[in-house]
C-alpha positions as CSV (number, residue, x, y, z in Angstrom):
1,X,42.4,171.6,-180.3
2,X,43.6,170.1,-183.7
3,X,43.6,173.2,-185.6
4,X,45.8,175.0,-182.2
5,X,48.4,172.0,-182.7
6,X,48.3,172.5,-186.6
7,X,49.1,176.3,-186.2
8,X,51.6,175.6,-183.8
9,X,53.5,173.0,-186.0
10,X,53.2,175.6,-188.8
11,X,54.7,178.3,-186.7
12,X,57.6,176.0,-185.8
13,X,58.4,175.1,-189.2
14,X,58.4,178.6,-190.2
15,X,60.6,179.8,-187.7
16,X,63.3,176.7,-188.5
17,X,63.2,177.5,-192.1
18,X,63.9,181.2,-191.5
19,X,66.8,180.3,-189.2
20,X,69.0,179.2,-192.2
21,X,69.4,182.6,-193.1
22,X,70.2,183.9,-189.6
23,X,73.8,184.3,-188.2
24,X,75.5,181.0,-187.6
25,X,76.0,181.8,-184.0
26,X,80.0,182.0,-184.7
27,X,80.6,185.1,-186.4
28,X,82.8,187.3,-184.9
29,X,81.1,190.4,-182.8
30,X,83.5,193.0,-183.0
31,X,82.7,196.5,-181.5
32,X,79.1,196.4,-181.6
33,X,76.8,195.1,-178.8
34,X,76.4,191.2,-178.9
35,X,72.4,190.7,-180.0
36,X,70.7,188.2,-177.5
37,X,67.5,186.5,-177.6
38,X,65.7,185.5,-174.2
39,X,62.8,183.6,-173.1
40,X,61.2,184.5,-169.9
41,X,61.6,187.9,-168.3
42,X,63.6,187.0,-165.3
43,X,66.2,185.1,-167.8
44,X,66.0,188.6,-169.9
45,X,66.7,190.7,-166.5
46,X,69.7,188.3,-165.6
47,X,71.6,188.3,-169.2
48,X,71.1,192.1,-169.1
49,X,72.7,192.4,-165.6
50,X,75.7,190.2,-166.6
51,X,76.0,191.4,-170.1
52,X,75.7,195.0,-169.5
53,X,76.1,197.5,-171.7
54,X,77.9,194.8,-174.1
55,X,74.5,193.2,-175.1
56,X,71.1,194.1,-176.5
57,X,68.7,191.9,-175.2
58,X,65.3,190.6,-176.8
59,X,63.0,189.2,-174.3
60,X,59.9,186.9,-175.8
61,X,57.9,186.7,-172.9
62,X,56.7,189.6,-170.9
63,X,54.9,189.8,-167.3
64,X,52.0,187.6,-166.8
65,X,52.9,185.0,-169.7
66,X,52.8,181.5,-168.9
67,X,56.1,179.7,-170.3
68,X,54.2,176.1,-169.9
69,X,51.9,177.1,-172.6
70,X,53.9,179.8,-174.6
71,X,53.8,178.9,-178.4
72,X,56.2,180.6,-180.9
73,X,54.4,183.4,-183.2
74,X,55.5,184.6,-186.3
75,X,56.7,188.0,-184.2
76,X,59.3,185.7,-182.7
77,X,61.2,185.3,-186.0
78,X,62.2,189.1,-186.0
79,X,63.8,188.6,-182.8
80,X,65.7,185.4,-183.6
81,X,67.1,186.6,-187.0
82,X,70.2,188.0,-186.7
83,X,70.6,186.7,-183.0
84,X,74.0,186.1,-181.8
85,X,72.7,183.9,-178.9
86,X,69.7,182.7,-177.7
87,X,69.3,181.6,-174.0
88,X,66.1,179.5,-172.7
89,X,65.4,177.7,-169.5
90,X,65.6,174.4,-170.4
91,X,64.2,171.2,-168.3
92,X,61.2,171.4,-170.3
93,X,60.9,175.1,-169.2
94,X,59.4,176.4,-172.5
95,X,57.7,172.8,-173.3
96,X,56.0,173.6,-176.5
97,X,59.3,175.6,-178.0
98,X,61.4,172.7,-177.1
99,X,61.4,171.2,-181.0
100,X,62.0,174.8,-182.2
101,X,65.1,175.5,-179.9
102,X,66.7,171.8,-180.8
103,X,66.3,173.2,-184.4
104,X,67.7,176.2,-183.6
105,X,70.8,174.8,-182.0
106,X,71.9,173.7,-185.4
107,X,72.4,177.1,-186.9
108,X,72.7,179.6,-183.8
109,X,74.3,179.9,-180.4
110,X,71.6,178.5,-178.0
111,X,72.1,178.0,-174.5
112,X,69.8,176.6,-171.8
113,X,70.8,178.5,-168.5
114,X,70.1,175.5,-166.5
115,X,72.4,173.1,-168.0
116,X,75.3,173.0,-166.0
117,X,73.0,172.6,-162.9
118,X,74.2,169.3,-160.8
119,X,71.9,166.5,-161.3
120,X,71.6,165.8,-157.6
121,X,70.1,169.3,-157.1
122,X,67.3,169.1,-159.2
123,X,63.9,168.0,-157.7
124,X,61.9,165.1,-159.6
125,X,58.2,165.7,-160.1
126,X,55.8,163.5,-159.0
127,X,55.4,160.0,-160.8
128,X,53.4,160.3,-163.8
129,X,54.5,164.0,-164.8
130,X,55.9,164.6,-168.0
131,X,59.0,166.7,-167.3
132,X,61.9,164.9,-166.5
133,X,63.1,167.5,-163.4
134,X,61.1,170.2,-161.8
135,X,61.8,173.3,-163.8
136,X,61.1,175.9,-161.4
137,X,65.0,176.3,-160.0
138,X,64.7,179.9,-159.8
139,X,63.0,180.0,-156.6
140,X,66.5,178.7,-154.9
141,X,68.5,181.8,-155.2
142,X,71.7,179.5,-154.9
143,X,70.8,177.8,-157.9
144,X,70.5,180.8,-159.8
145,X,73.7,181.7,-158.6
146,X,74.9,178.7,-160.7
147,X,72.6,179.8,-163.7
148,X,74.2,183.1,-163.5
149,X,77.6,181.9,-163.7
150,X,76.4,179.6,-167.0
151,X,75.0,182.8,-168.7
152,X,78.6,184.9,-168.0
153,X,80.5,181.7,-169.4
154,X,78.2,181.5,-172.8
155,X,78.6,185.2,-173.2
156,X,82.2,185.1,-173.0
157,X,82.4,182.1,-175.0
158,X,80.6,184.0,-177.9
159,X,82.3,187.3,-177.3
160,X,85.7,186.4,-175.7
161,X,86.8,189.8,-176.4
162,X,84.8,191.1,-173.2
163,X,85.0,188.3,-171.0
164,X,86.7,190.3,-168.2
165,X,83.7,192.7,-168.4
166,X,81.0,189.8,-168.1
167,X,83.0,188.4,-165.5
168,X,83.2,191.6,-163.5
169,X,79.3,192.3,-164.1
170,X,78.8,188.6,-162.6
171,X,80.5,188.9,-159.4
172,X,78.6,192.4,-158.7
173,X,75.5,190.3,-159.5
174,X,76.2,187.4,-157.2
175,X,76.9,189.5,-154.3
176,X,73.5,191.1,-154.8
177,X,72.0,187.4,-155.1
178,X,74.0,186.7,-151.8
179,X,72.0,189.3,-150.0
180,X,69.1,188.2,-151.6
181,X,69.5,184.2,-150.0
182,X,69.9,186.0,-147.0
183,X,67.1,188.4,-146.9
184,X,64.7,185.4,-148.0
185,X,66.0,182.9,-145.1
186,X,65.8,185.9,-142.2
187,X,62.3,186.7,-143.4
188,X,60.8,183.1,-143.3
189,X,62.2,182.5,-140.4
190,X,59.9,185.0,-138.6
191,X,56.8,183.0,-139.6
192,X,55.4,180.7,-136.9
193,X,56.6,177.5,-137.2
194,X,53.0,175.8,-137.6
195,X,52.4,178.2,-140.4
196,X,55.0,177.4,-142.7
197,X,52.8,175.9,-145.2
198,X,52.9,177.9,-148.7
199,X,49.7,176.8,-150.7
200,X,49.6,178.4,-154.3
201,X,47.7,177.2,-157.7
202,X,50.3,175.0,-159.2
203,X,53.4,173.1,-157.7
204,X,56.1,175.8,-158.5
205,X,57.3,176.5,-155.1
206,X,59.3,173.2,-154.2
207,X,62.6,174.6,-154.5
208,X,61.9,177.6,-152.8
209,X,60.3,175.5,-149.7
210,X,63.2,173.1,-149.7
211,X,65.9,176.1,-149.7
212,X,64.2,178.1,-147.0
213,X,62.1,176.1,-144.6
214,X,58.5,175.7,-145.8
215,X,56.1,173.0,-146.6
216,X,54.4,173.4,-150.0
217,X,51.0,172.6,-151.7
218,X,50.1,173.4,-155.2
219,X,46.6,172.3,-156.2
220,X,48.0,171.7,-160.0
221,X,51.1,169.8,-160.5
222,X,54.3,171.4,-161.8
223,X,53.0,172.4,-165.3
224,X,49.9,174.7,-165.5
225,X,49.1,172.1,-168.8
226,X,47.7,170.3,-165.9
227,X,44.1,170.1,-164.8
228,X,43.1,170.4,-161.5
229,X,40.6,167.8,-160.1
230,X,38.3,167.7,-157.1
231,X,40.3,165.5,-155.4
232,X,43.2,167.9,-155.6
233,X,41.2,170.8,-154.3
234,X,39.9,168.7,-151.5
235,X,43.4,167.5,-150.6
236,X,45.0,170.9,-150.1
237,X,41.7,172.0,-148.4
238,X,42.1,169.5,-145.5
239,X,45.7,170.2,-145.2
240,X,45.1,174.1,-144.6
241,X,42.0,173.1,-142.2
242,X,44.5,170.7,-140.1
243,X,47.2,173.4,-140.1
244,X,45.2,176.3,-139.6
245,X,47.0,178.2,-142.3
246,X,45.4,181.6,-142.8
247,X,46.4,182.4,-146.3
248,X,46.9,181.1,-150.0
249,X,48.3,182.8,-152.6
250,X,47.0,183.2,-156.5
251,X,49.7,183.5,-159.0
252,X,50.3,186.3,-162.0
253,X,50.3,184.0,-164.5
254,X,47.8,181.2,-163.6
255,X,44.1,182.0,-163.1
256,X,42.6,182.1,-159.8
257,X,39.7,179.8,-160.3
258,X,41.0,176.7,-158.5
259,X,42.1,178.9,-155.5
260,X,38.7,180.3,-155.4
261,X,37.5,176.5,-155.0
262,X,40.4,176.0,-152.2
263,X,38.8,178.7,-150.5
264,X,35.1,177.5,-150.5
265,X,36.4,174.1,-149.5
266,X,38.4,175.1,-146.7
267,X,35.3,176.9,-145.6
268,X,33.3,173.6,-145.7
269,X,36.0,172.2,-143.4
270,X,35.3,175.0,-140.6
271,X,38.7,176.9,-142.0
272,X,38.6,180.6,-142.7
273,X,41.2,181.4,-145.2
274,X,42.1,184.6,-147.3
275,X,43.9,185.3,-150.3
276,X,47.5,186.8,-149.1
277,X,48.4,188.2,-152.4
278,X,49.5,187.5,-155.9
279,X,52.9,185.8,-156.6
280,X,55.3,185.7,-159.2
281,X,55.9,182.5,-160.3
282,X,56.8,181.7,-164.1
283,X,57.2,185.5,-164.9
284,X,58.5,188.4,-163.0
285,X,56.6,191.7,-162.9
286,X,56.5,195.0,-165.3
287,X,59.3,196.1,-166.9
288,X,61.1,199.2,-165.0
289,X,59.6,197.7,-162.0
290,X,61.3,196.3,-159.2
291,X,59.2,193.4,-159.4
292,X,60.2,193.1,-163.1
293,X,63.8,192.0,-162.0
294,X,64.7,188.8,-160.8
295,X,66.1,189.9,-157.3
296,X,62.6,192.0,-157.0
297,X,60.2,189.4,-157.8
298,X,61.9,187.1,-155.0
299,X,62.0,189.9,-152.5
300,X,58.4,191.2,-153.5
301,X,57.5,187.0,-153.1
302,X,58.9,187.0,-149.7
303,X,57.4,189.7,-148.4
304,X,53.6,188.9,-149.4
305,X,54.4,185.2,-148.0
306,X,55.3,186.6,-144.7
307,X,52.7,188.9,-144.2
308,X,49.8,186.4,-145.1
309,X,51.4,183.6,-143.3
310,X,51.9,185.5,-140.4
311,X,48.5,187.2,-139.9
312,X,47.1,187.2,-136.2
313,X,44.6,184.6,-137.0
314,X,42.6,182.5,-139.3
315,X,39.8,184.4,-139.4
316,X,41.2,187.4,-141.2
């Protein structure tokens, strides 16, 4: 563990040192595309949609990458060198990169896409959790609409000559997000009310539950860096048994061991529960697929949740 921490610290120092020769973040763009670096792949997708042909986006984190545990690598140096702008999730989203992002902000144009979200719209984690707020805001589409506006404003600030283009792209994207929000609401409403309990590996879906009318139970906390305990598994297993929930869900960026332990614990209580599918949580799907986009990720998750929780009986 000490060796890993030392390596991470060395990586941060290397990256910070390289920014001294990088673009200041204030140089004129001219006619060339804006060079943007992003963190998670659904931020990459959203910046690409709003930036359109005017931006070249380099994403650091692909499908299946857990940003809670992600550390900067030497390869990230090239992605940041000469970038006109860097977009990250903020709200402790990329926890192990926080110090690096703070250092980069001194020399480059860095924006946390969640910075403009009203404080009253953010969920506080359970007592004793390190994060100041629950960072999983993208599971409420109305909050992602606000994030999209922040991205458009930041691109316009960095490249004012094409502000009109960014605004037009934003308006088109907001129409898609409004349709997505309606779709999710309508689909979740079809689940029998007593079955509206979403159980996952870690507690990433509180915003989703608040917006669309689901109770949510995660075995781990809001960060996958937290360890699930036997008491956590038993607590959720008891909840499943009492509600007659027929399905629980694994996550694309989280190992499924805790879900397997949960299913076994529920069986000891006489409940038969199956894995309803693999949800996208901290990362979207593969590039070039619908699930590799923010909109496609939310639609895919919704369809899996509805199918799993609407199973005809808990016996599978």
